[in-house]
PLY file of the C-alpha trace (Angstrom):
ply
format ascii 1.0
element vertex 156
property float x
property float y
property float z
element edge 155
property int vertex1
property int vertex2
end_header
-0.40 0.19 0.01
2.93 2.65 0.55
4.74 1.85 -2.84
0.83 2.89 -4.28
0.59 5.86 -2.10
4.15 6.91 -2.91
3.43 6.75 -6.46
0.18 8.82 -6.27
2.50 11.34 -4.42
4.90 11.73 -6.97
2.21 11.99 -9.75
0.49 14.83 -7.42
3.78 16.54 -7.12
4.41 16.08 -11.07
1.02 17.76 -11.84
1.64 20.41 -9.65
5.70 21.29 -11.00
5.56 24.14 -13.33
7.26 24.52 -16.84
10.21 26.53 -15.18
10.79 23.66 -12.40
10.83 20.16 -14.68
14.64 21.08 -15.74
15.57 21.53 -11.72
13.64 18.34 -10.96
15.22 16.26 -14.02
18.47 17.36 -12.91
17.93 16.15 -9.25
16.55 12.77 -10.62
19.82 12.29 -13.12
22.05 13.39 -9.85
20.21 10.24 -7.86
20.58 8.26 -10.65
24.37 8.93 -11.06
24.57 8.46 -6.98
23.19 4.98 -7.44
25.27 3.97 -10.18
28.36 4.94 -8.46
27.58 3.49 -5.31
26.15 0.31 -7.27
30.01 0.41 -9.53
31.46 1.24 -6.46
30.34 -1.94 -4.50
30.82 -3.95 -7.82
34.05 -2.80 -8.29
35.18 -3.30 -4.81
34.11 -7.00 -5.07
35.71 -7.42 -8.59
38.81 -6.31 -7.02
38.42 -8.54 -4.28
38.14 -11.42 -7.02
41.16 -10.34 -8.88
43.43 -9.89 -6.03
42.65 -13.67 -4.97
43.24 -14.85 -8.42
46.22 -12.67 -8.78
47.65 -14.27 -5.45
46.11 -17.64 -6.80
47.74 -17.23 -10.20
50.71 -15.93 -8.48
51.17 -18.64 -6.59
50.26 -21.69 -9.31
53.23 -20.12 -11.23
55.61 -20.01 -8.59
54.57 -23.87 -8.23
55.38 -23.99 -11.87
58.42 -21.85 -12.04
59.83 -24.44 -9.27
58.91 -27.87 -11.00
60.23 -26.51 -14.42
63.53 -25.62 -12.70
63.73 -28.43 -11.13
63.15 -30.48 -14.63
65.45 -27.55 -16.46
68.28 -28.80 -14.09
67.90 -32.43 -14.85
67.54 -31.91 -18.79
70.77 -29.78 -17.94
72.48 -32.69 -16.41
71.14 -35.05 -19.10
72.17 -32.87 -21.90
75.81 -32.56 -20.75
76.29 -36.27 -21.65
77.18 -36.70 -24.63
74.34 -37.87 -27.06
74.67 -40.58 -29.02
71.85 -42.31 -31.49
70.26 -45.48 -30.83
71.87 -48.57 -31.86
69.88 -49.65 -35.33
67.83 -52.60 -35.05
69.16 -55.94 -35.29
68.46 -57.80 -38.47
68.58 -61.34 -38.25
70.37 -63.07 -40.84
72.25 -66.65 -41.26
75.42 -64.87 -40.79
74.48 -63.42 -37.97
73.47 -66.91 -36.36
76.86 -68.23 -37.15
79.05 -65.39 -35.78
80.39 -66.31 -32.50
80.52 -62.89 -31.43
76.76 -62.72 -31.24
75.08 -62.33 -28.19
73.67 -65.71 -26.60
70.42 -63.73 -25.72
70.16 -62.81 -29.69
70.81 -66.56 -29.84
68.12 -67.29 -28.10
65.76 -65.05 -29.52
66.69 -66.55 -33.14
66.11 -70.16 -31.75
62.77 -69.43 -30.39
61.32 -66.61 -32.85
62.77 -67.27 -36.22
62.77 -71.39 -37.21
63.88 -70.63 -40.47
67.35 -69.46 -39.33
67.68 -72.21 -36.50
69.70 -74.42 -38.56
72.48 -71.61 -39.32
72.69 -71.91 -34.80
74.18 -75.53 -35.05
76.83 -73.96 -37.04
77.62 -71.63 -34.62
80.66 -72.74 -32.30
79.75 -70.62 -29.33
76.12 -72.26 -29.46
75.59 -74.03 -25.58
74.35 -77.15 -25.26
70.88 -76.15 -23.97
70.41 -73.97 -27.39
71.23 -76.87 -29.10
68.95 -79.18 -27.17
65.98 -76.50 -27.93
66.88 -76.50 -31.57
66.81 -80.28 -32.13
63.64 -80.35 -29.79
61.56 -77.44 -31.77
62.94 -78.27 -35.05
62.90 -76.48 -38.52
63.65 -76.26 -41.95
67.19 -78.07 -42.08
67.66 -78.86 -38.64
68.01 -82.65 -38.55
70.23 -82.50 -41.83
72.71 -79.23 -39.53
72.57 -81.54 -36.60
73.37 -84.57 -38.52
76.48 -82.85 -39.98
77.38 -81.77 -36.57
77.43 -84.79 -34.67
78.78 -87.34 -37.34
81.84 -88.67 -36.79
85.38 -86.98 -38.76
0 1
1 2
2 3
3 4
4 5
5 6
6 7
7 8
8 9
9 10
10 11
11 12
12 13
13 14
14 15
15 16
16 17
17 18
18 19
19 20
20 21
21 22
22 23
23 24
24 25
25 26
26 27
27 28
28 29
29 30
30 31
31 32
32 33
33 34
34 35
35 36
36 37
37 38
38 39
39 40
40 41
41 42
42 43
43 44
44 45
45 46
46 47
47 48
48 49
49 50
50 51
51 52
52 53
53 54
54 55
55 56
56 57
57 58
58 59
59 60
60 61
61 62
62 63
63 64
64 65
65 66
66 67
67 68
68 69
69 70
70 71
71 72
72 73
73 74
74 75
75 76
76 77
77 78
78 79
79 80
80 81
81 82
82 83
83 84
84 85
85 86
86 87
87 88
88 89
89 90
90 91
91 92
92 93
93 94
94 95
95 96
96 97
97 98
98 99
99 100
100 101
101 102
102 103
103 104
104 105
105 106
106 107
107 108
108 109
109 110
110 111
111 112
112 113
113 114
114 115
115 116
116 117
117 118
118 119
119 120
120 121
121 122
122 123
123 124
124 125
125 126
126 127
127 128
128 129
129 130
130 131
131 132
132 133
133 134
134 135
135 136
136 137
137 138
138 139
139 140
140 141
141 142
142 143
143 144
144 145
145 146
146 147
147 148
148 149
149 150
150 151
151 152
152 153
153 154
154 155
């Protein structure tokens, strides 16, 4: 009810105003609006400043943390980079020559025995093949393995 009464009072006041009073009333109304906007902006800007400060603090701590991590990672990279870089070893091509070579690593010989049946007969010709490897090759079989074993075990 008071709201409606206030509107009626404003209407009466506006009817009582003369033409000469209109500019002054208009200026007062504009001044009131400006004050209201400024106070609203000030309140909003205070809240924004608080949020920005909190955000800046959070961002600063995040940047500091990231910088510490990067510094530690950078130090590790510098230590790693100071060692001479060597290219990776080329992949080993499995061939009969590799299977027969006495300098071939026993692990590679076992790999050939397990995964390359066509090269198993060449393992029999390797002088450094262990007895376990030759037994595995004899049991696993493969093309030409029996013939190679016959030649190896034949009387001279």
